[in-house]
Structure formats: structure tokens, C-alpha cells
Biotite code that builds the C-alpha atoms (Angstrom):
import biotite.structure as struc

atoms = struc.array([
    struc.Atom([11.265, 51.106, 36.895], chain_id="A", res_id=1, res_name="MET", atom_name="CA", element="C"),
    struc.Atom([8.779, 49.654, 39.388], chain_id="A", res_id=2, res_name="ASN", atom_name="CA", element="C"),
    struc.Atom([9.564, 46.876, 41.871], chain_id="A", res_id=3, res_name="SER", atom_name="CA", element="C"),
    struc.Atom([7.405, 44.337, 39.989], chain_id="A", res_id=4, res_name="THR", atom_name="CA", element="C"),
    struc.Atom([9.502, 44.716, 36.851], chain_id="A", res_id=5, res_name="ALA", atom_name="CA", element="C"),
    struc.Atom([12.679, 44.322, 38.908], chain_id="A", res_id=6, res_name="LEU", atom_name="CA", element="C"),
    struc.Atom([11.453, 41.083, 40.513], chain_id="A", res_id=7, res_name="GLN", atom_name="CA", element="C"),
    struc.Atom([10.018, 39.558, 37.354], chain_id="A", res_id=8, res_name="ARG", atom_name="CA", element="C"),
    struc.Atom([12.440, 37.236, 35.538], chain_id="A", res_id=9, res_name="PRO", atom_name="CA", element="C"),
    struc.Atom([12.966, 37.840, 31.832], chain_id="A", res_id=10, res_name="ARG", atom_name="CA", element="C"),
    struc.Atom([11.558, 34.445, 30.922], chain_id="A", res_id=11, res_name="TRP", atom_name="CA", element="C"),
    struc.Atom([8.246, 35.522, 32.475], chain_id="A", res_id=12, res_name="ALA", atom_name="CA", element="C"),
    struc.Atom([7.885, 38.182, 29.792], chain_id="A", res_id=13, res_name="ILE", atom_name="CA", element="C"),
    struc.Atom([8.454, 35.572, 27.086], chain_id="A", res_id=14, res_name="VAL", atom_name="CA", element="C"),
    struc.Atom([5.945, 33.168, 28.635], chain_id="A", res_id=15, res_name="LEU", atom_name="CA", element="C"),
    struc.Atom([3.453, 36.009, 29.074], chain_id="A", res_id=16, res_name="ALA", atom_name="CA", element="C"),
    struc.Atom([3.727, 36.906, 25.389], chain_id="A", res_id=17, res_name="LEU", atom_name="CA", element="C"),
    struc.Atom([3.422, 33.237, 24.394], chain_id="A", res_id=18, res_name="VAL", atom_name="CA", element="C"),
    struc.Atom([0.262, 32.924, 26.506], chain_id="A", res_id=19, res_name="ALA", atom_name="CA", element="C"),
    struc.Atom([-1.276, 36.105, 25.082], chain_id="A", res_id=20, res_name="ILE", atom_name="CA", element="C"),
    struc.Atom([-0.522, 35.253, 21.445], chain_id="A", res_id=21, res_name="VAL", atom_name="CA", element="C"),
    struc.Atom([-1.597, 31.633, 21.963], chain_id="A", res_id=22, res_name="PHE", atom_name="CA", element="C"),
    struc.Atom([-4.854, 32.904, 23.476], chain_id="A", res_id=23, res_name="GLY", atom_name="CA", element="C"),
    struc.Atom([-5.590, 35.346, 20.677], chain_id="A", res_id=24, res_name="ILE", atom_name="CA", element="C"),
    struc.Atom([-4.952, 32.697, 18.013], chain_id="A", res_id=25, res_name="VAL", atom_name="CA", element="C"),
    struc.Atom([-7.089, 30.182, 19.928], chain_id="A", res_id=26, res_name="THR", atom_name="CA", element="C"),
    struc.Atom([-9.984, 32.636, 20.212], chain_id="A", res_id=27, res_name="ILE", atom_name="CA", element="C"),
    struc.Atom([-9.711, 33.548, 16.523], chain_id="A", res_id=28, res_name="ASP", atom_name="CA", element="C"),
    struc.Atom([-9.568, 29.990, 15.177], chain_id="A", res_id=29, res_name="VAL", atom_name="CA", element="C"),
    struc.Atom([-12.137, 28.621, 17.622], chain_id="A", res_id=30, res_name="GLY", atom_name="CA", element="C"),
    struc.Atom([-14.493, 31.547, 17.019], chain_id="A", res_id=31, res_name="GLY", atom_name="CA", element="C"),
    struc.Atom([-14.327, 31.139, 13.261], chain_id="A", res_id=32, res_name="LYS", atom_name="CA", element="C"),
    struc.Atom([-15.047, 27.426, 13.569], chain_id="A", res_id=33, res_name="THR", atom_name="CA", element="C"),
    struc.Atom([-17.873, 27.838, 16.092], chain_id="A", res_id=34, res_name="LEU", atom_name="CA", element="C"),
    struc.Atom([-19.537, 30.920, 14.646], chain_id="A", res_id=35, res_name="PHE", atom_name="CA", element="C"),
    struc.Atom([-18.475, 30.833, 11.008], chain_id="A", res_id=36, res_name="GLY", atom_name="CA", element="C"),
    struc.Atom([-20.385, 29.338, 8.171], chain_id="A", res_id=37, res_name="GLY", atom_name="CA", element="C"),
    struc.Atom([-20.604, 25.852, 6.761], chain_id="A", res_id=38, res_name="ALA", atom_name="CA", element="C"),
    struc.Atom([-17.282, 26.290, 4.950], chain_id="A", res_id=39, res_name="HIS", atom_name="CA", element="C"),
    struc.Atom([-15.371, 26.799, 8.223], chain_id="A", res_id=40, res_name="GLU", atom_name="CA", element="C"),
    struc.Atom([-17.053, 23.806, 9.849], chain_id="A", res_id=41, res_name="ARG", atom_name="CA", element="C"),
    struc.Atom([-16.362, 21.615, 6.825], chain_id="A", res_id=42, res_name="TYR", atom_name="CA", element="C"),
    struc.Atom([-12.709, 22.686, 6.782], chain_id="A", res_id=43, res_name="ALA", atom_name="CA", element="C"),
    struc.Atom([-12.401, 21.772, 10.478], chain_id="A", res_id=44, res_name="ALA", atom_name="CA", element="C"),
    struc.Atom([-13.373, 18.174, 9.754], chain_id="A", res_id=45, res_name="GLY", atom_name="CA", element="C"),
    struc.Atom([-14.669, 15.916, 12.517], chain_id="A", res_id=46, res_name="ASN", atom_name="CA", element="C"),
    struc.Atom([-15.181, 18.479, 15.254], chain_id="A", res_id=47, res_name="ILE", atom_name="CA", element="C"),
    struc.Atom([-15.345, 17.242, 18.831], chain_id="A", res_id=48, res_name="VAL", atom_name="CA", element="C"),
    struc.Atom([-17.612, 19.978, 20.103], chain_id="A", res_id=49, res_name="LEU", atom_name="CA", element="C"),
    struc.Atom([-16.711, 19.859, 23.801], chain_id="A", res_id=50, res_name="PHE", atom_name="CA", element="C"),
    struc.Atom([-13.004, 20.150, 22.927], chain_id="A", res_id=51, res_name="VAL", atom_name="CA", element="C"),
    struc.Atom([-13.662, 23.043, 20.558], chain_id="A", res_id=52, res_name="LEU", atom_name="CA", element="C"),
    struc.Atom([-15.791, 24.926, 23.103], chain_id="A", res_id=53, res_name="TRP", atom_name="CA", element="C"),
    struc.Atom([-13.267, 24.318, 25.875], chain_id="A", res_id=54, res_name="PHE", atom_name="CA", element="C"),
    struc.Atom([-10.390, 25.593, 23.757], chain_id="A", res_id=55, res_name="ASN", atom_name="CA", element="C"),
    struc.Atom([-12.359, 28.659, 22.655], chain_id="A", res_id=56, res_name="PHE", atom_name="CA", element="C"),
    struc.Atom([-13.296, 29.624, 26.216], chain_id="A", res_id=57, res_name="VAL", atom_name="CA", element="C"),
    struc.Atom([-9.824, 28.745, 27.498], chain_id="A", res_id=58, res_name="ALA", atom_name="CA", element="C"),
    struc.Atom([-8.362, 31.167, 24.966], chain_id="A", res_id=59, res_name="GLY", atom_name="CA", element="C"),
    struc.Atom([-9.760, 34.034, 27.037], chain_id="A", res_id=60, res_name="PHE", atom_name="CA", element="C"),
    struc.Atom([-8.155, 32.555, 30.159], chain_id="A", res_id=61, res_name="ALA", atom_name="CA", element="C"),
    struc.Atom([-4.849, 32.298, 28.248], chain_id="A", res_id=62, res_name="TYR", atom_name="CA", element="C"),
    struc.Atom([-4.920, 36.031, 27.533], chain_id="A", res_id=63, res_name="VAL", atom_name="CA", element="C"),
    struc.Atom([-5.806, 36.895, 31.141], chain_id="A", res_id=64, res_name="ILE", atom_name="CA", element="C"),
    struc.Atom([-3.069, 34.601, 32.487], chain_id="A", res_id=65, res_name="ALA", atom_name="CA", element="C"),
    struc.Atom([-0.593, 36.134, 30.048], chain_id="A", res_id=66, res_name="GLY", atom_name="CA", element="C"),
    struc.Atom([-1.331, 39.644, 31.279], chain_id="A", res_id=67, res_name="PHE", atom_name="CA", element="C"),
    struc.Atom([-1.095, 38.426, 34.872], chain_id="A", res_id=68, res_name="GLY", atom_name="CA", element="C"),
    struc.Atom([2.291, 36.870, 34.167], chain_id="A", res_id=69, res_name="LEU", atom_name="CA", element="C"),
    struc.Atom([3.453, 40.056, 32.477], chain_id="A", res_id=70, res_name="PHE", atom_name="CA", element="C"),
    struc.Atom([2.414, 42.020, 35.574], chain_id="A", res_id=71, res_name="LEU", atom_name="CA", element="C"),
    struc.Atom([3.973, 39.216, 37.690], chain_id="A", res_id=72, res_name="TRP", atom_name="CA", element="C"),
    struc.Atom([0.946, 38.523, 39.853], chain_id="A", res_id=73, res_name="ARG", atom_name="CA", element="C"),
    struc.Atom([0.621, 35.413, 41.998], chain_id="A", res_id=74, res_name="ARG", atom_name="CA", element="C"),
    struc.Atom([-2.906, 34.749, 40.787], chain_id="A", res_id=75, res_name="TRP", atom_name="CA", element="C"),
    struc.Atom([-1.460, 34.272, 37.287], chain_id="A", res_id=76, res_name="ALA", atom_name="CA", element="C"),
    struc.Atom([0.469, 31.244, 38.551], chain_id="A", res_id=77, res_name="ALA", atom_name="CA", element="C"),
    struc.Atom([-2.725, 29.803, 40.028], chain_id="A", res_id=78, res_name="GLN", atom_name="CA", element="C"),
    struc.Atom([-4.667, 30.518, 36.830], chain_id="A", res_id=79, res_name="LEU", atom_name="CA", element="C"),
    struc.Atom([-1.908, 28.916, 34.754], chain_id="A", res_id=80, res_name="SER", atom_name="CA", element="C"),
    struc.Atom([-2.056, 25.803, 36.932], chain_id="A", res_id=81, res_name="ALA", atom_name="CA", element="C"),
    struc.Atom([-5.856, 25.698, 36.590], chain_id="A", res_id=82, res_name="ALA", atom_name="CA", element="C"),
    struc.Atom([-5.540, 26.020, 32.797], chain_id="A", res_id=83, res_name="ILE", atom_name="CA", element="C"),
    struc.Atom([-2.982, 23.193, 32.695], chain_id="A", res_id=84, res_name="ALA", atom_name="CA", element="C"),
    struc.Atom([-5.130, 20.909, 34.865], chain_id="A", res_id=85, res_name="ILE", atom_name="CA", element="C"),
    struc.Atom([-8.316, 21.675, 32.931], chain_id="A", res_id=86, res_name="ALA", atom_name="CA", element="C"),
    struc.Atom([-6.552, 21.128, 29.601], chain_id="A", res_id=87, res_name="THR", atom_name="CA", element="C"),
    struc.Atom([-5.249, 17.750, 30.730], chain_id="A", res_id=88, res_name="ILE", atom_name="CA", element="C"),
    struc.Atom([-8.745, 16.856, 31.955], chain_id="A", res_id=89, res_name="GLY", atom_name="CA", element="C"),
    struc.Atom([-10.290, 17.712, 28.591], chain_id="A", res_id=90, res_name="VAL", atom_name="CA", element="C"),
    struc.Atom([-7.493, 15.825, 26.850], chain_id="A", res_id=91, res_name="PHE", atom_name="CA", element="C"),
    struc.Atom([-8.344, 12.736, 28.940], chain_id="A", res_id=92, res_name="ILE", atom_name="CA", element="C"),
    struc.Atom([-12.052, 13.148, 28.102], chain_id="A", res_id=93, res_name="ALA", atom_name="CA", element="C"),
    struc.Atom([-11.084, 13.480, 24.449], chain_id="A", res_id=94, res_name="PHE", atom_name="CA", element="C"),
    struc.Atom([-9.129, 10.221, 24.759], chain_id="A", res_id=95, res_name="GLY", atom_name="CA", element="C"),
    struc.Atom([-12.225, 8.541, 26.179], chain_id="A", res_id=96, res_name="LEU", atom_name="CA", element="C"),
    struc.Atom([-14.247, 9.938, 23.258], chain_id="A", res_id=97, res_name="HIS", atom_name="CA", element="C"),
    struc.Atom([-11.766, 8.362, 20.853], chain_id="A", res_id=98, res_name="ILE", atom_name="CA", element="C"),
    struc.Atom([-11.712, 5.104, 22.822], chain_id="A", res_id=99, res_name="GLY", atom_name="CA", element="C"),
    struc.Atom([-15.488, 4.887, 22.603], chain_id="A", res_id=100, res_name="LEU", atom_name="CA", element="C"),
    struc.Atom([-15.305, 5.161, 18.816], chain_id="A", res_id=101, res_name="GLY", atom_name="CA", element="C"),
    struc.Atom([-16.133, 8.860, 18.433], chain_id="A", res_id=102, res_name="GLY", atom_name="CA", element="C"),
    struc.Atom([-15.131, 10.685, 15.272], chain_id="A", res_id=103, res_name="ALA", atom_name="CA", element="C"),
    struc.Atom([-12.151, 13.032, 15.553], chain_id="A", res_id=104, res_name="PHE", atom_name="CA", element="C"),
    struc.Atom([-9.316, 14.645, 13.650], chain_id="A", res_id=105, res_name="GLU", atom_name="CA", element="C"),
    struc.Atom([-5.787, 13.373, 14.297], chain_id="A", res_id=106, res_name="VAL", atom_name="CA", element="C"),
    struc.Atom([-4.542, 16.976, 14.341], chain_id="A", res_id=107, res_name="ARG", atom_name="CA", element="C"),
    struc.Atom([-6.616, 17.510, 17.493], chain_id="A", res_id=108, res_name="THR", atom_name="CA", element="C"),
    struc.Atom([-4.369, 15.029, 19.307], chain_id="A", res_id=109, res_name="ILE", atom_name="CA", element="C"),
    struc.Atom([-1.346, 17.103, 18.301], chain_id="A", res_id=110, res_name="GLY", atom_name="CA", element="C"),
    struc.Atom([-3.044, 20.366, 19.236], chain_id="A", res_id=111, res_name="ALA", atom_name="CA", element="C"),
    struc.Atom([-4.063, 19.096, 22.670], chain_id="A", res_id=112, res_name="MET", atom_name="CA", element="C"),
    struc.Atom([-0.572, 17.712, 23.250], chain_id="A", res_id=113, res_name="THR", atom_name="CA", element="C"),
    struc.Atom([0.938, 21.110, 22.463], chain_id="A", res_id=114, res_name="ILE", atom_name="CA", element="C"),
    struc.Atom([-1.647, 22.941, 24.607], chain_id="A", res_id=115, res_name="ARG", atom_name="CA", element="C"),
    struc.Atom([-1.000, 20.625, 27.534], chain_id="A", res_id=116, res_name="SER", atom_name="CA", element="C"),
    struc.Atom([2.785, 20.907, 27.253], chain_id="A", res_id=117, res_name="ALA", atom_name="CA", element="C"),
    struc.Atom([2.736, 24.717, 26.919], chain_id="A", res_id=118, res_name="VAL", atom_name="CA", element="C"),
    struc.Atom([0.513, 25.185, 29.955], chain_id="A", res_id=119, res_name="TRP", atom_name="CA", element="C"),
    struc.Atom([2.400, 22.660, 32.064], chain_id="A", res_id=120, res_name="ILE", atom_name="CA", element="C"),
    struc.Atom([5.642, 24.552, 31.353], chain_id="A", res_id=121, res_name="VAL", atom_name="CA", element="C"),
    struc.Atom([4.036, 27.932, 32.059], chain_id="A", res_id=122, res_name="ILE", atom_name="CA", element="C"),
    struc.Atom([2.322, 26.720, 35.240], chain_id="A", res_id=123, res_name="ALA", atom_name="CA", element="C"),
    struc.Atom([5.329, 24.910, 36.684], chain_id="A", res_id=124, res_name="VAL", atom_name="CA", element="C"),
    struc.Atom([7.649, 27.822, 35.899], chain_id="A", res_id=125, res_name="SER", atom_name="CA", element="C"),
    struc.Atom([5.326, 30.442, 37.373], chain_id="A", res_id=126, res_name="ALA", atom_name="CA", element="C"),
    struc.Atom([4.332, 28.393, 40.426], chain_id="A", res_id=127, res_name="CYS", atom_name="CA", element="C"),
    struc.Atom([7.901, 27.492, 41.312], chain_id="A", res_id=128, res_name="ARG", atom_name="CA", element="C"),
    struc.Atom([9.140, 31.038, 40.966], chain_id="A", res_id=129, res_name="THR", atom_name="CA", element="C"),
    struc.Atom([6.198, 32.647, 42.719], chain_id="A", res_id=130, res_name="LEU", atom_name="CA", element="C"),
    struc.Atom([6.321, 29.887, 45.372], chain_id="A", res_id=131, res_name="ARG", atom_name="CA", element="C"),
    struc.Atom([2.593, 29.292, 45.179], chain_id="A", res_id=132, res_name="LYS", atom_name="CA", element="C"),
    struc.Atom([2.510, 25.507, 45.112], chain_id="A", res_id=133, res_name="PHE", atom_name="CA", element="C"),
])
């Protein structure tokens, strides 16, 4: 067994797998909505395009961060923190969109809440343990 595996806490493997699976699902759903046909767009309802694009692109970062956490690299903690901060920023912009009367789906509020919470937990856990921040 290598020294990285010995130093990595067990919870890091769980969070890494959560990040990877979350990323793959995000890429799949976002890709189908962005690049699918009219049926997919209709099923998505009132799309807020900047939120959809952010989540789609962020899905790739989720997968990369997940692999970094699995390998127990310090940059994965930094990437996780960046993902959490960016997600909260987009969530705030989404709130402004709603406040200005923009169309939206209520489920997007729930999805962004879950995304924010997941990445805050991952980032705080990784940063504290890797002593990066």
C-alpha cells in the first residue's frame, strides 16, 4: 500500500466517490438538456441558462476534484473550495434573477441548495484535513 493511501482518511474515499458520481450525473443531465432536442428542453421547464451552463461545466470540475480527493492531493481541496465558492456565487446570481422577476423552476432552488451544501461539506472537510486554508 502506498503512503498516500495510508494518510488518506476513509471518509475522503466516500467524498471522492460522491463528487465523481455527482459530476457524472450533472454532466449527463445538463448535456441532455443543453444539447438534446425540444422534448428535453420542454421537460426541463423554465431553464435559467446561466445556471444550466454553470452546472454542466462544473460537472467536469466535480469529476476532477473527486479523482484528486481519491488520490488525496492538496490541489483537490483548493478545487473543492473553488467549486463551493463558485456554486454559491451562481446561487446568489440565480436569487437576483428570481428577485428581478425572471422565470425559473422551483426545483432549481432545491438543486442549487443541495449542490452548495455538498460542496461546502467536501471543501471544508478536505481543506481542514489537508491544512490548506
